[in-house]
N, C-alpha and C positions, 0 to 999 in steps of 0.2 A: 572620545575614544572608547571603544568597547573592549572589555577584557573578560576572559573566561579561564578558569583553572579546573583541571581534573584532579581531584584529590579523594582518596579513600578515607571514610570516617574512621575514628579511633576504635579499632577492634584488635584483639590479640593477633599476632604478637607485638603490635605497635602500641604506643601510648599516645600517639598524636597523629593528626592528619598531615599528609605530605603531598604537595603538588607533584604530579608527574607529567603534566602538559599545560602550557600557558600559551594563550593566543591573544593578540592585540589587533584590532582593526580600526579603521576610521569610521566616521558616522555613515559613510556610504557603503561600508562593508569591505573596503579594500584592505588587504592584509598588510599590517605594519610589522608584525613579528609573530613567529610561531615556533615554539621551542619545546621539544620533549626533554624530560629531566629524569635522570636515574635516581629513583627514590631510595636505593640501597636496601631493597626488601629481599627476603628469601625468595627463591624461585617458586616454591610452592604457593607463596602468598601472591606473587606476581601473576600466577596463572588464574587467580580469581578475577582478574580484570578482563579475561576473555578477549585478549588482543590477538591471539594467534601467534604462531612462531615468529612471523616477520615483525609483529608489533613488539614482542618480547625482546627480540634482537635489537630493535631500535632503542628501547629503553635501556638495555644493558650497555649500549655503546654511547648513550647520551651523557652530557656533562651533569655533575651534581648541582644542586640548587645554589650552593655557595659560589659556584663558578659563574652563574648567570645573574645573581642577585643584584649586583651593581648595574648591569645592563638593563634589567627590568625597571629598577628605580629611576634610572636616567630617562627611560622612555615614557614613563607615566608622570614624571615630575611636572607640576604645574598644569596638568591636564584634567579635564573633566572625565572621570572614569566611570562608566556605566556597566554594571554587572547584573545579570538576571539571577537574583538570589545573593545579595551582597553579604549578608551576615556570615554564612558559612565560608565563603571564599575569601572574604577579608580576614577572617580568623585563621584560615589556612596559610595565607601568605604571611600574616603576622607571626604565627608559630614558626614557619620556615625561616624567617629572618632572625628570630630570636635564637633558634638552634644554630643557625649559621654563625652568628656572632659569638655564641657561647661555646661553640664546638660540641661538647657532649651534653649541653643543656643542664637544667636544674631539676631537682625532684618535683614530682607532680604537685601543683598548687603553690609553688614557691615563686615569690616575686623577686626581681633583682633591680638594682638601681638604674640600669639602662633601659627599663621599660618605657620611660618617658622619651628616651632617645629614639626607640623603635617607632613609637606612635608619632613622634615629630617627623620622622622620615616619611611615613605613610600619609600624614596630614598635609604634606606638600602637594597632594593631589586632592581633588574634590570627588568623593566617592558617592555614587547614587545607585539605588536599586530599581532596575527596570521592572522587576516583578511586582513591587509595591505600586508603581505607576500603572502597570497593566491592570491590577486589581481595582484601582481607583477609576481607571478608564472604563472598565466593564460595569462599574457602579452597582455591584452586588454587595450590600452591607452585611457583615457577619456580626449580628448583635451580641452573640455569645462571646466572641473574641474581642469585640470593640474596635474592629477595623474592617476595611474592605476585604472581601474574600480573595485569598491568594490563588491565582490560576494554577492549574496543573502544568508543570514544566514538560514540554514536549521533548522526547528523547531525540538526540541527534548523534551523528557518528563521532564527532570529535569536538574539541574546544573551538576550533576555527569555525566550524559549521554553526555552533551555538552563538558565536559572536555575530555571524551574518544573519541568523534568524532573529536575534535581538534587534539588530539594526533595521531589518525589514519591518519588524513589529512597531518600532518607534516611528518609522517613516509613515506607516499606516495610521498610527494614532495622531500624527501631526498633520496629515493631509485630509481636509474635510471631505473631498470627493471619495477617497478610499474608505474613510470611516462611514460615510453615507452608504456606499455600496455594500460594505460589510453588514451594516444594520438592516438594510433592505433585504439582503440575501437571507439573513436570519429570520426576518419577518415572513418572507415568502415560504421558507422551510416550515415555519410554524403552521401556516395555512395548509401546506401539503400534508403535514402530519395530522391534520384534522383537529387542531387545537384552537381554531378561531371560532368565534360565535358560540362558545359553549356557555351554558348558564352557570353562574356562580352566585352563591348566597352572600349578600353583604347589605344588610338593612333592606331586605327584599331581594327579589330576583333581578340580577343584572347579567349582562353578557361579559365574558372574559375579554380582556384586551391584550394586545401584544406589546410588551414593553419595548422591544426593539424598534417597533414602528414609531412610537412616541419619541424615542431617543433620536431616531433618524431625522424626523421632522425638525426637532430642535437643532440638530447639527446643521441641517440645511438652512435654517433661518438665520443662524449666526447672530441671534439676539435681536432681530428686527421683525416687526409684524409683516407677514407676507401678503396682506391685503394691499394691492397696488394703489388703492385710493386712500389709504391711511394717511391722515394729515401729519402725523408725527411717529413714524414707524420705529424710531430708535429710543423712545422715551422709556422703554422697558429693558434697555440693554444692560442695566445694572444687574448683578447676580443676586440670587436669593441665598438664604442661609446655607443651603445644601450645595451651593455652587452652580445651580441651574438658572437658566434664563427666566425672567418673570413674564413668561408667555403662556398662553393656554392652547394646547393642541386639540383640535376639533376635527371630527369626521365631517367632510363636506356634505355627504349624504348620510342620514341617520344610521348609526351603527346598529341600533336595535331593530331597524327595519331592513337590515341586510346590506347596509353600506360596507364597502371593503375596509378591512382593518389593516391597510397597507399604506406606506408613505405617499404613494402617488395619489391616494384618495383622501389625504389628510392635510391640514394646514395649521400653521402656527399663527395665532392672532393675539394682539394686545387685548386687555380686558374690554376696552371700548368697542373694538371691532367684533369681538366675540359676542358681546351683548347685542350689537347691531344685527349680527347674523341670526341669532337665536330668538331675539325678542323685538327686533326693530321692524319698521315698515319698509321692507325691501322686497323686490320681486325676484323671480327666478333668474334674471340676468345677473344679479349679484352672485348667486351661487354658481352660475356658469363661469363667471370671471374667476372666482376662487378655484374652481375645478381646473380650468385651463392653466392658471398660474402655477398650481401645485404640480401639474403634469409636466409643464415645460421645465420647471426647476428640477424635478425628479430626473428627467431625461438628460438634462445638461450635466448633472453631477455624475450620473452613471457613465456618460460618454467620456468624461474626464478621468474616470477611474480605470478605464480600459487601457 
């Protein structure tokens, strides 16, 4: 189940974030519940949301959070709840529940004995952050922060739209063909931007390589050597320390001599087959076999992604 909350951060004249829209969808993006909530804000403050007159009228006529809290909890209880940006939205619903049950609330920073009860209600669901998963999926490590770089959240019209965007994103991440197509498109765009085959200095002069192309080939391989003649293509299927397959991605035609830096011209090989290709006594027919294999697999995944 996907859930999104629209809530304004704590700024004067409020001392807390308050949800004013909640949406729940299934993993397929089908609407399960969509509710606007009257946050009891002053009109001048509501106008900052830029909802227009019709949107303001909807909020002013909507129920208060205390009137829908039980419905919300019953709908998410026992569910796997995925949010794009879990921390802020989890905090917003926690605060809203606390103020609902305490009516006028407590002074800032004060804990009350029922805190454990509030957490117990929320922990009846399994909460996950799609944004963290997205960052891990993109595989861009932020050394300064000590975690994967968090992607920029794309703006959408409302909470229901954000649920559906998140559902579509996770489907793409789960589907090898869609993931391959996305990485291939990114690699081709890099070539169009003129960023392929550029010299880079690293222990001598080497050509730059497109990271998306390598990721795409590994995605296509699914952990198996792509040499059709490999006697044991799955012996490298265990994952390395960074979560990647123990395979070596190679350009079928030498990159330094102008070989394309794109998935259709690259192949994932186990160390044995890689050594055979680069240092073994093989003729051009072996390179032709790898070239045709990579192209067929490339076209198959792109056709599935359409």
